[in-house]
DORORO-120326 format. One record per atom (N, C-alpha, C): z negated, x, y negated. Coordinates in steps of 0.1 Angstrom, whole numbers, plus 5000, padded with zeros to 4 digits. Atoms other than C-alpha are relative to their C-alpha. Layout:
N
ZXY...
END
This chain:
323
500450065010499850005000500250084986500349945010499050264979501850074993498649954997502750454987501049914991499350175005504050084976500350004985500250035013502450074946500850094989499449885005503450434935501449984995498450015002506850374941500649914991499650105007507050064924499950034983500249955017505550194890501150124998499249885002507950534896501649924995498850085003510650274895500349944986499950065015509950074865500250144992500549885014509050404845501550075000498249925000512850564856500849884987499050085009514350244837499349994986501149975015511650244805499750114994500149845005510950584801498350004991501149975006507150514793498849915009501050014991504550514816499249884995500650095008502450304793500549845002499150094997505050014791500249965013499650034987505750034824498849975007501650024993502049984835499749834997500450165006501849634813501049935008499050074990505049544829499449945016500850004985503549614864499349925000501350105000500649424858500549854998499350155001502549104846500649975012499250024990504649114875498949995015501050014989501749154900499349894996500650105003499948874879500549885005499150124996502448634881500449965015500150054983503048664919498549955006501050074994499748594923499449894995500550125006499548304901500249885010500250154992500348024927498650005009501250024993497248134949499150014993500950015009495148154918499649884998499850145006496247814909498949955010500050094983495747664946498250054999501349945002492147874943498949914994500350085010490947744909499949865002500050125000491747404917499049955013500850024990489747384950498450044996501549975006486547564931499649914992500550125007486847274909499649885005499850104990487147024935498450025006501449954994483547214948499149954990500950055008481947164913499949874997500250194996482746804915499249925006500950064987481246734947498650065000501249944998478046934937498749895001501450084999475646614929500349955016500150024984476846504965499550075009500449834991476246844981498649994999501449975005472946824966499249945005500250114990472146474980499850045012499750004987473246555011498750145005500749884996471046905011498549935000501750064999467646695002499849935009499950124983468446425029500050055011500049954985469046645056499050165001500649854999466746965048499450025012500949964985464946945081500849985010499049994987468046895100501350084998498849965004470447175096501249965009498550044996473147055120500449884995499550115006473046735107500850024986499849985013473446865072501350115000498949994998476347065084501049935002499450124997477946795099500549904986499650045010477846605070500650044989499349945009479046855045500950035005498549994992482146915069500449894994499450115001482946555067500049964985499649985014482746565028500650054995498649915004484946855024501449915003498950054999487246695044500549864992499950165008486946345023500650044990499849945014487346554993501150114998499049915002489946785006499650154993500649885012487747064991499750135017500649904994487547385014499150144994501349945002484147605012500550144994499749874999486047935013501750024990498550015007489047824986499950154992500149935014487848074959499950145005499949874994487448394986501150074999498649964995491048444994500450114989499449945014492548534957498750064993501149855008489048734947500450145011499949934989489448914980501450104999498449915003493349004973500050054986500049935016492649074936498850144999500449904997490249334945500650075009499249914988492249494974500850074992499149905011494949534946499550084990500649895010492649674921499750125006500449844997491449944944501350085009498749914997495150014955500750054988499649965016496050024919499050164996501049935000493150254917500950145009500149894990494150474945501650074998498649985003498150464932499550074987500249915014496650594897499550105001500949904997494650824910501350125008498849924994497950964931500850094987498649955013500350954898499250104991500649905009497651144878499450105005500449814998496451434898501850045001499249955001500151474906500750054984500150005013500651434866499450134994500849885006497951684856500250135010499649864995498851924885501250074996498549945007502551944869499550084987500449975016501051964832499650185005501049824999498652294845501050105005499349894999501552454864501150034986499049975011503752394833499350094987500749945009501152544811499850125003500349874994500552824834501550104998498349904996504552924838500549994983499450005012505652854802499250014987500850045011502452834777500249904993500050145004503052504769500849905008499850074991503152164778500149884994499650115005504551834773499649855006500950144996502151484774500649924998499450125003503051164782498749934993501150075007501250954756500249884998499950195001500850584745499249994989501050045009500050454712499250094994500849915006496950624702499650125007500549904989496550814733500850105001499349915002497751174733500550025017499149954986498051214771499249875010500550154989497750904796499450015010500949964987496651114824498650055000501349975005493351164809499149894997500850115002490650914800500149994984499750015013491350754764497949994993501149975003488050934749499750104990500449895007486851154721499150125006500849894990484651304748500950095011499349964993487551404765501550094995498749935009490151684755501449975004498950054997493751614757500750075012500149924987494251914785498949975014500950044987492851864820498950114998500749945000489451984820499250045016500149974984487652114852499649895008500050144991486451764863501049965004498650054994489951634865500450065011499249924990491251934879499450005017500449984983488651934909499949875004499750124993489251594915501350005008498649964992492751684927500150045014500249954988493151664962500950095007499549934997494651924981501950035004499250054996497451724992501050024987499350035011498451674958500450164994499849865002498252054948501350055008499149944990500352124980501749984992498650105001503151864969500250064987499349915011503652034932500250115003499549875001503752354941501250035008499050004994506252264966501450014993499250065010508252124937500450104991499849915012508052444917501550125000498649934998511152684911499150145003499949894995511353024925499250104986500549945013510753154885498349954999501450035002507452954882498950025011501049914990506053074914499650144999500249855009506453404899499150054993501050025012504653304869498549985003501450044992501753154890499250155006501049904994501353484909499750094990500749925006500553674878498749984996501350044999497553484879499250005013500449974990496853604910499949835012499850104992497853224925501049975006498950034990499953114951499649895012499750174990500752804979498450035005501050014993497152904995498949974991501250015007494852914966500849924988499650085013496852674941499049865000500950145000493752414934499550014989500750055014491552304908499150124994500749905006489152604906500950134997499249905007491852864901500749994993499450035011493852694880499349974988501050045013491052594857499750134994500349815009489953004856501150044998498949945006493553074850500349944988499450045014494152854819498850004992500549965011491052934806500250154994499249905008492553284799501050014990499050055011495153124774499249964989500150055013494853104740499749824995499850145006496252784736498949885004500950114991493852594762498250044995501249995008490752784741500249944987499950095011492352624710499949855004499950174995492852274726498649965004501950044993488852264739499050034994501150005012487252314708499249904997500850115005484252124698500349974987499950035013484151924668498950044993501349965003482052114650499349924989501250045008480551894625499249865009501150084995479051664651499650065011500849934989476651794675500049935017499750074989476651734712498849905002501250084997474551424724499750025015500549994990472251474750499849915008500450084992471751214775499150025014500949974989469551144809500850075010499149984991472551204829501250054998498549945003475351374812499750084982500049985013476051544778501449974995498950065009478551414751500550104993499049885012481051664732500949934995498650095003483451504711500850134995499149875001486451764707500849944991499249995010488351844681501549955003498550054995491751784700499849915008500150104989490551474718501049905006498850084998492351254737500449834997499950135002491650934724498949924991500850045010489650714701498549885012501050094992487350504733500349874997499750155002489450184725500249955013500050064993490250094758499249985008501350074993487050104776499449944992500450105006485549914750501149855002499450094998488249694753500249915014500250024987488149694793498549904999501150065003484249564787500149854994500050105004485049334765500949885004499250104994488049144780499949985017500450034987486049174814498749895001501150115001482948954800501049894997499450134999485648694789500649965010499650074987487348674819498849945007501150074988484048644839499449844994500850105006482648384814500949855003499250095004485948194814500249965017499650004986486048194856498749855002500950134991484747844874498750095006501249934994481047954883499549865011500550054985479747824918498349954996501450025001476147664912499250035014500849904987473447814940499349845004500550114991471947554963498849994996501450095006469347284955500050004985499750045013470647304920499050104988500549905006468847624912500850094992498949915009470247864885500750105008499249884991472848104898499850114994500549885006471148384890501150165003499149864999473848644908501249984992499050025009476548474886499550054986500549915014474548594855499850115003500349894998473948914871501350064997498749955000477448984872501049964989499449975011478548864842499550104989500649885009476649164825500250125007499549864994477549414852501250045001498849925000480949394855500550054989499849955014481349454816499950165002500549845001479149784820500650075011499249914993480849894849501650034996498549955006484449824835500250134994500349885011482950044807499750135003500349864995481750324826501550045008499149944992484650364851501250014991499249985008487150324823500150134991500649865008485450614803500150095005500149894992485750824830501650035007498850024992489150734845501150034992498849985006492850794834500249924990499750135009493950574806500949905002498650114995497050454823499049875012500350094988494750274853498749914986500850105011492250164822500849874992498750145004495749964806500049935010499650124987496049814839499149904997501350055000492549694838499749904989500350115012492449554803501149874998498950115002496049394803499849915013500150114988495149214839498549924996501550065001491549124822500749894990499450105015493548954787500949915012499150034993496148824817499249875004500750094991493348634838499249914991501150075008490848504809501449904994498950105007494548344792500549905011499250094990495648204825498349885003501550094999491748064830500149884986500050095010491747914797501249855002499050074999495347754803499549915013499950074990494647654838498749894999501050065003491147504827500449874994499750145006492747264804500749915008498850084993495647164829499149895009500650084993492747084855499549904995500550115006490746874829500949894995499050145002493746654819500449955012499950034985494546634857499249905000501150114994491146474861500049914992500350105008490946294831501049845004499150074997494246124845499649925014500750054988492846074879498949935001500750125002490045884865500349874996499150115008492245704843500649875011499450074988494245594875499249895009501150044990490945494892499549894996500450125008489745284868501049854997498850115003493145094862500149925016499950024987493245074899498749865004501150074997489644894901500249854991499950125008490744634873500749875009
END
């Protein structure tokens, strides 16, 4: 699945010529393909919400007879045409696609970062794939991240990706890397980072912003780079859109009319998780996350309105039929 998604993104980019716009288009295509399934899921979840009073009545009436309760609940589901698992499949599918996209973006970002480093070591310069305010889309959108690949990013690149990039180099580039003591056997994050540190351009690009001191936190130290890679817009947008998307989703009440504490927890956990992951991962994946959230948020607003109109129409038809 990761290979398929990677190849599709490469294919779209070969036509558009911008990974940023290619990712936006690819995200919209994926969300549109999932729309029929999502529509069916949300419709089922709304029906489940509408029969909550009857479900709670059955739970109280047959509280001491679990077998009878299960039987009556099954009858209620059949009568109303509701499946208790209606909202699970699209959620599972969405998470699976998210993880696959994460893997695909990791593969693409790793390959591009390794190529950038090889280009920098062999030519002394490097071209970056930018997007809007982001200077290098393969690095996080953050003032706490330099434009060039840092040690953490290089150490995350897998050996197979280093080997793939090395195999694509020309004989001239291989000879240039040999001057740094690098060959196919030791072309990895550790040796490449050590070689990069010897370049004057690398020292210039990774200078800290002298006006702003480092911020020491409990688990990390934030350093603002003079040549930073972004303004932290995508991580903030990911948290905001994640919150908007979460509150727009239909919420399943807990059993026996108790507050849905899980839903309340997730409403704040997912935005914080989005902020954290998008602040540490490449900007292209963050762009996917934001666009996906915005689409899901707008889709929720539209579908909720559609379902409300459908329910009003059904209620009106029933009232007229009883006259």
